[in-house]
N, C-alpha and C positions, 0 to 999 in steps of 0.2 A: 504493500500500500504506500501511496505517497500523499503528502499533505499539501493542499493548494490553498494559499491565502488570497482572498478576494479583496477588492478595493475598500469595502466597508469594514475590513479587519477580521471578518469571519474566516474560519479555517474549516475546510471540508476534506475528507479522505476519499481517495479514488484508487482504483486498480492501477498499477504501473502500466504505462503505455496508453493510458486514457488520453484523449485529445481535448483541446479547448472546446470543440463542439460538444463533446460529452459533458463537459462542465456546464456549458450553456443549457443543454437539454435537462440537466439535473435541477436547474433553476426554474426554467419555464420553456414551453414549446415556442411561445411568442418571441422570447429572446433569441432562441436558437434560429428562428426564421430570419432574424435581422442581423445576427452576428456575421461580419464579413472578414474580420482579421483579429489578431490578438497580439499581446505582448507578454512574454514570460521572462521573469527576472530582468525586465528592462530591455529585452531584445524582441524586435518584431518577428512574429512567426505566423505560420498558416494555421487555419482552424483545424486541419487534420494532422498536424504534427504531433507525434507521440510525446507525452510528457513522462520523463523517467526519474526525475528527482523532485524533492520538495521545492516549492517556490511560490512567488507571487504572480498572479495572473490578472490581466486586464483584458476584457472583451470589448472589441470595437464594433460599432455600427456605422452606417452612413452618416449619422449625425455627429460623429466624433471626427476630429481633424485627422487622427491616425487612420481611421476607417476610410476617409476620403483619399488619403495618401495611398493606401493599398489598392483602392478601387482604380485610381488614376494610373498608378504604376502598372497594374495588370492590363489596363486598356492600352498602355504604350506598347506592351508585348504584342497584343493583337494587331495594333496598327503596324508594328515592325514586320510582322508576318505578311501582312497585305502589301507593304512596300516592297518586300523581297519578291513577292509573286508578280507584282505589276512593273517592277523595275529590276529585272534580272541582272545580277552582277554587282549590285550596290554593296557597300560595306557599312554595316551598322556599328555604332560606337556606344553611346550611352542614352538611356531613356528614363530619366527620373520623373517623379511627381513633383509639381511645384505648387505654389499657393492656390492657383486656380487652374487645375488640369495637369497637363504633362507636356513633355516634348521628347523628341528623339533626334539626336544629331546623326546625320547620315552623309557619307561620301557617295554622291550620285555619279561620280566619274564624269563621263561625257553626257549623261542623261540629265534631264531637268524636270522638276515637278512644278506645275503651274496651277492656277485657280481652277482650270478646266478639269484637273484630275481629282479635285477634292470630293465631289459627290460620289464618284465611282469608288474611291477608297472608303468613304463612310459607309456606303451600302454593303461593301464586302466585309467590313468590320462587323456589321450587325448580322450578316449571314453567318459568319463564324461564331459569333456570340450565341446565336440561337441554338447552336449544336451543344451547348453546355459542356464544353471541354473543361476538364479539371486542370488546375495548375499544380504540377508535381515537382518537388525539389529533389535533386539527386547530387551526390558528391562525385567529383571526378579528380583524378590525379593531375598534378601540374603538367606532367609530360603529355597526358591525353588532351588536356585543354589546349596546350600549345599546338598540338598536332591538328586538332579540329579547326583552329583559327589560323593555320599557317599562312593563309592568303589574306588575312586581315591584320594589318600592322597595328591598328588601334586596339583591338582586343588583346593581341599578344603583348602590347605594352602594359595593359592593365594586369594581365595574368602574371607577367614577369615580376610585378611588385607584390604579388600575393604569396602567402606561405602554402607549401604543399600540405594537403590535408584540410585546408580551409576554403577550397574552391568548390563552388556549386553552380549547377545549371538549373534552369527552370524550364520544364516541358509543358506544352499544351498543344493539342492537335498534332500536326506534323512539324511544329516549330519548337526550337529550343533557343535559349539565350543565356549568356553568362550573367549570373544574378545572385545577390546575397539573400534574397527572399523578401517576404512581405506581400502576399497576394490574396485576392479574394478566392473563395472556394472553387468557383467555376465561371466560365465566360457568360453563362446564361443570365447573370445578374446585370450585365451591361445592356441597357435598353435604348440608350440614345447616345450618339457620339457625333462630334463635329470637329473638323479641322479649322482652326482659327486663323492661322497665318503661317507663312514660312519666312525665314530670315537667315542671314549669314551668321556663322558662329565659328570662331577659331577653336581648333582642337585643344582641349584642356584650358580654354580661355586665354591662350598665349598668342599674341599677335605674330610671333615668329613661326607659328605652326600653320598648317594648311587650313584654309577656310572651308568649313563644312556647311551643309544645309540643315538648319534647325526647323523641324516640323512641329508646330504647336497644335495641341488638341485638347478637348475636354469631353467628358462623358458623364452620364447620369443613370440612376436606376429607374427613372421614369422620363417619358418624352416631355411631360409637362414641366419637369425641372429644367430641361434644356430650353424650352420656350421661355420660361420665366427668366432664365439666366441671360438669354439673348436680348430680352426686353430691358433687363437691368443694364446691359452693356450699352444699349442705345441711349438710355437715360444718363449713363456715365459720360458718353460722348457729349451730350448736351451740357453736362456740368463740367467738362474738362477745363481745368483752371487755365490752361494755355489759351483756349478759345475765349473764355470769359475775360481773362486778363487783357486780351487784345480788344475785345468789344467794349470793355469798361475803361479802357485806356489807363491801366494800372502799371504795367511793366512791359519791357521789350527786350530783345536780344539783338546783338550786332556781331556779325562775323569779324568786323574790323576791331571791335573791342576784345572779342574772344569768346569761344564757346564756354557755357557754364558761368558766365559773368553777367547777371541781370542788370538792366538799366531801369531804375524806378522813375516813372513818369510823374508829373505833378500830383495827379489824383492818388496814385499808389504811394507816393512819398508821404502825402497827407494821411493816408490810411495807416501807414507804418507809424507815423508820429503819434497818431491817436492811441494806437496800441501801446507804444512806448510810454506815453504819458499816463495811460491807465495803470500800467504795471508800476511805474515809478512812484505814483501816488500811493499805491498799496504798500510798496517796499519802504517808503519813507515812514509810514505808520508802523511798519514792522521793525524799524530800527536799522535799516540798511543804509550804508554810505556809498554814494556814487563815486566811482573811480574811472580813469581813462588810461589805457595803455597803448603802446605803439603797435603798428601793423607788422613789424619785424622784430626779431630778437637775435642775439648772438647764438650761433649753433650750440655752444656750450650750455646755454640755458635749457635747451630741449634734450641734450645729452643727460644733464642732471635729472630732469623730470622723468626720463625714460621714453619720451615721445619719439626721439630720433631713432632709437633702437627699434621701436615698435613700428613706426610709420615712415622713417626717413627715406628708405630705399624706394618706396612706392609713392612718394609725394614730390612736391616742388623741390628742385635741387638747390643747394646753397647758393647764396648771392655773395660773390667775392668783391672785395674793395681794393683800391690801390695799395693799401697796407698789406704787407706780406703776411700770409697766414690768417688774415681776418676773414671770417665767414659769418653771414647772417642767413636766417631762414624767414620766409613768410610765416606769420604766426599761425600754427595749426590748432592751438588751444590757448585759452585765456588764463588757465589756472597757474602755469609757472610764473607769469607776470604778477598775479595776485599774491603768490607766495613771497615774491621779492618785495611787494608793497608791505606785507606783514613784517618782513625782515628789516624794515627801515628804522625800527626803534625797538627797545626792549619792552616787554609787556608783563604785567602782573595778572594773577588770576582774577583780580578785582576789575581788570579792564575788559575781560572776556564776557560774552562772545564779541568778536569783531565780524561784522557782516559787510563784505565788499561786493558791490553790484556794478555791472557794466554791460552795455549793449556793445559787445566787442566783435568786430569783424575778423573772421579767421579764413584761412585758405588751405584747401586740401585738393590734391590732384586726383581727379576721377577720369578714367578712360572715357574717350568721346562716346563710345557705345553705351556707357552707363548713365550719361547725362539725360535728365528728363525734366523739362520745364523748370519750375522752382523747387521741385522735390529732390532733385539731385543736381547740385551745382558745385562750382569750384571755389566760389567766394560767398560766404554767408555770415549773417550777423546773429550771434547767440545772445539771448537774454540771460547772460551768465551771472552767477553770484557764488561766492565762496565764503563759508562761515567757518571761523576758527574758534573752537570752543574747548572747554575742559571735558574730560570723559564724563563727569557728573552732569554736564549740561547737554550732552549729546541727545538724550531721549527727548527732552522738551524742545530742543531746537529742531530736531527732525520732524516732530509732530507739528510745529509751527509752519514748517515748509509745506507739509501735507495740506494744512488749512489754506495756505496761499494758492496752491495748485488747484484745489477744489473751488476756490473763489474765482479763479481765472476761467475754469471750465463752465461754471454756472453762469458767468456773465456773458459767455459766448455761445451758449446753447449746446455744449457738449455734455449731455446728461447720461448717456449710455456708455459706461466704461468699466473696465476691470483693472486692478492693480497687479503688476507682475513683479515678484521678488526675483531678481536676476542674480544668481549665485555662480560660483566657480564650477567648472567642469569637475565632476567627481573623480575622473580618471586622469585626465591630462592637466597637470598643474604647471607645466613648463611655460605656458603663455602668460603667466601672472607674476607680478613682482610682489615682494613682501613676505613676511613670516606667516606660517599657519596660524599662530596665536592671534596676530592682528586681524587676519581674515575672519577667523571664528568670532572674534569680538564684534567686528563690523556686521557680519551676517546676522548674528543674534540681535543686534540693535535694530536692524531694519525689520526683521520679522516681529519683534516685540512691538515696535511702533505701529506697524500695519494692523496687528491684532487689537491694540488698545484703541485705535481710531475706528475700528469696526469696518475696515475696508474689505471688500470682496476681492480677495487676492489669490493668486496661484504662484507656485514656485517653479522657476525654470532654471535648470542647471546648464552651465556653459555660456550664459548670456551676460555675465558680469563684465565690467570694464577691466582692462588689464591691471589697474591699480586698486580696484575695490568693487564690492557688490553694489547693487543699485535697486531702487524702486522705480519701475517704469509704469506709466499709465497708458493702457491700451484702450483707445477711444474707438467706438463704433459710430460711423457716420450715417447720414440719412439713407445711404444705399446699402447699409449693413457691412461695409468694409471696415477692417480694423487697421488703425494707425497707432504708432507709438508717439504719444505727445506728452511732454513733461517727464522729467527724470530727476531723481534725487539719489545722490551717491555718498556713501560713507568711505572715508579714505584715511587710513593710518600711515600710508606709505609715503606720500609726497612730503608730509611734515618731517619725516626722517631724512628723506633725500635732500631737502633744503635746510635741514638742521634748524627747524622752527622751534622756538622755546617760549615758555612763560615762567615766571617765578611763582611757585605755589605758596600756600599758607605756611608750609614747612620751611620756607626760605630757600628751597632747592629748585633747580630748573627741571621743567617737565615738557613733554611734547604735547602740543594741542592736537585735537582731532579736527579733521577737515571735512566739511560737507560741501559737495558740489550740487548745484541745483539750477534748472532751467525750465520754468513752467511752459514756455512756448517751445523750447528746443532750439529752433532757429526761426528767425522772422520769415525767411523765404518759404520754408516748408510749411510752417504754421499757416501762413496766409493762403498757400496753395490748397491745403486741406480745408481751411475755413471756406474758401471760395467754392469748392466742390460740395461741401456739406450743406451750404446755404444756397447753392446755385447762384451766388452773387447777391442774394437778398440778405445782406449783413444785418445784424441787430441795429436798430434805429440809431443808437448812440454812436455807432461806428461808421455809418454810411458817409461816403464822400460828400454827397448832397442829400439832405433830408427832404427837400421840397424844391419844386420848380414852378415858377409863376408863368402862366401862359396867358398872354393878353389876346383878346378876340380880334383886336385890330390896333393899328398905330395910335388911334385916338386915346387909348387907355395906357399908354406907356408911362405917363407921369404917375398914374395911380399904381401901376405895377412897381415903380421905383419906391413909392411911399410904402407899399406892402413889404418890399424887400428890407427897407430900413427898419420897419417895426419888427420884422422877424429877427433881424440881426440884434436888435435890442433885447430880444428874448433868447439870444444865443442859439438860434436855429439856423443851420447852414442851408442857404437857398441861392438860386440864380434865376435870371429872367430869360425867357425865350421870346423875344419880340421880333423874330424873323417874319418876313412877309410870306407866311405859309398858312395853310388851312389849320384850324384847330385840331382836326382829325389827325393830320400828319404830325403835328407837335406832340399829341398824346401818344401816338404809336412810337415815336422816337424816344419819348420819356420812358415808355414801358420797356423798350430795349435796354435803356440805360439803368433800368431797375430803380429809378428814383421813387422813394416810398409814397410821396404825396405830390399830386398835381393840383395847383391852385389856379383856377380859371377866373380871370377878371374881365368884366365887360361893363356895359352901361348900368345894369342893375346893381352889381357889386360896388361900383364907384359911388353910386347914389346912396346906397345903404351902409357904406363903410364895411363891407363884408368880403368874403372870398368863397368861391364855390370849390369844395374839396372833393377830389377823386383819389381813391386809394389804388396803389399799384396792384395789378392782378385782379381787380374787382370789376371787370367789364360787365356792364348791364345791370349793376346794382344801384346805379344812380348816384348823383352828387348830393352833398349836403352843403347848405349855405350857412356859414357861421362867421362870427367876428374873429379877428386875428388873436385876441386874448383867449377866446375859447379854443382856437386851434393850438395855441401855445400850450394850453393846459393838457390837451389830448397828447401832444408830443411828449411833454414832461412826464405825464403819468405812465406812458408806454415805456419810456426810458427807465423810470424808477422801478418798473417790474423786473427788468433784466439786470440793470446795472446797480447792484446793491453796494452799500458802503462796506469796505473791508473792516471787519472787527478784529482787533488784536486780542 
């Protein structure tokens, strides 16, 4: 007998060689019908894999991320089978699951896949799926694997890096593939599949290697799921921040300036400024002090911090000066500079905590193929702050930062989120700096604070920063997509590297603890996500223009100017459209600009000292005629509902 521990902590005994599916059947037939993959002792496995030792078992369904991963990885096998059938002589390489679907990188040789091939491939995938072929794993020797793939240099390269005795193939129908495992029980579960696109991709992501063709696809257990997904993609296109940013005149890119370096236009710059002032106001109440640091620093600064060893080879290269041996780097992080600010004078425990905040622009080299609008750029501004505190202050300071992050989310309409406690990889510790003791203290502090604040949190191993664990906030947007926004990190390591000290009550020198935090993360990425979440309909307090005054004719221009002046007295941002155009066209263009209120003025409004108010997106609901004071009250009440005062 073997003992199987389930996620709820319960332990059940089973015959040796029982399978995850046997365990599912012992719980309920309904669960067994829905289980599509499993994880045993942390390793993904198939539902029919015999279990021979005691261990922990997690059963995955389509509703679990790991279940989807197995589903999509399995479909990539079926698609690879079809590609070999329809394009004889191609060389398959890798076909993993990704966040939404899967891809397979293929060397098509002299052949080429086009959009015209997609439907034929999709139909054949579904034909194979209906046969309900089982996915079966088998072990092969290294020599046998190399022999099988002797004409495929990509597979042989992969195999050469594997240990003999650890190599497995996955079979289904007449097809087999080099694979570590993690599949659904059979192909019959795949009911819908679509090829999304093809793109170029270098082998192993290295520009020096041959360029392959990456075939992207997605699949579902129901046709309706695919239909819903495609509709969601269409809505995502309408909300694409690159499209909206251009339409709303917020930002632009120039090849002459350089890829990944956004240019903020007047409206976008004003939007950024409002976000900055919003956070600065809250930070001031919370006791932060604003600092400013240079855009470059001596290479030695980042050698000391560890950033050069971690990122130097893959980032912008050092800037040399006329002085021999002098090298500078574009600033990749603000924290080393803030450490040096702390080091400008001696501190006592009575002076702590010190909270330094900066909207600091940093630069990191991203490959051109990785750049994407504002979400992946080479120069971006972080709403960075670093708190230097005593170990006794760590818990309360960390919780105060959580409060600030939640205030930011609440004011900007991000209500659906989970917290992720990002810890070290449990196996590979080589990629982290610092002692185990300091890491354990930092990890415990984050988990304790998350519990005390009642956060809905999960733990993810291997997601920590190289210098410390962190609490990441995973926000779900209006389309149900998850984004990492806001991060808080506990760091015992940089204070040691920079030899930061304070004098304690015992009159001895001690190391402060450092908290890194950025509620927005980066201004660029945050605004991109906010654009897509709101479809450009920002909270009223943040809108570039809150109202536009539309005069029915030139006769009412003076009254329109008077209305504008009164609105400005009420601190309402507005502009006048007095072009010689029809009122219908003016309204349509204001709708495209997503201006919240259209204020129409004509003979009756001038006579009564009123404005006719039309709300964005409320076509056919009619206008209301009110005084400017009444309108100002409506605006202020709406703003007060979302923009609360930050309470310390």
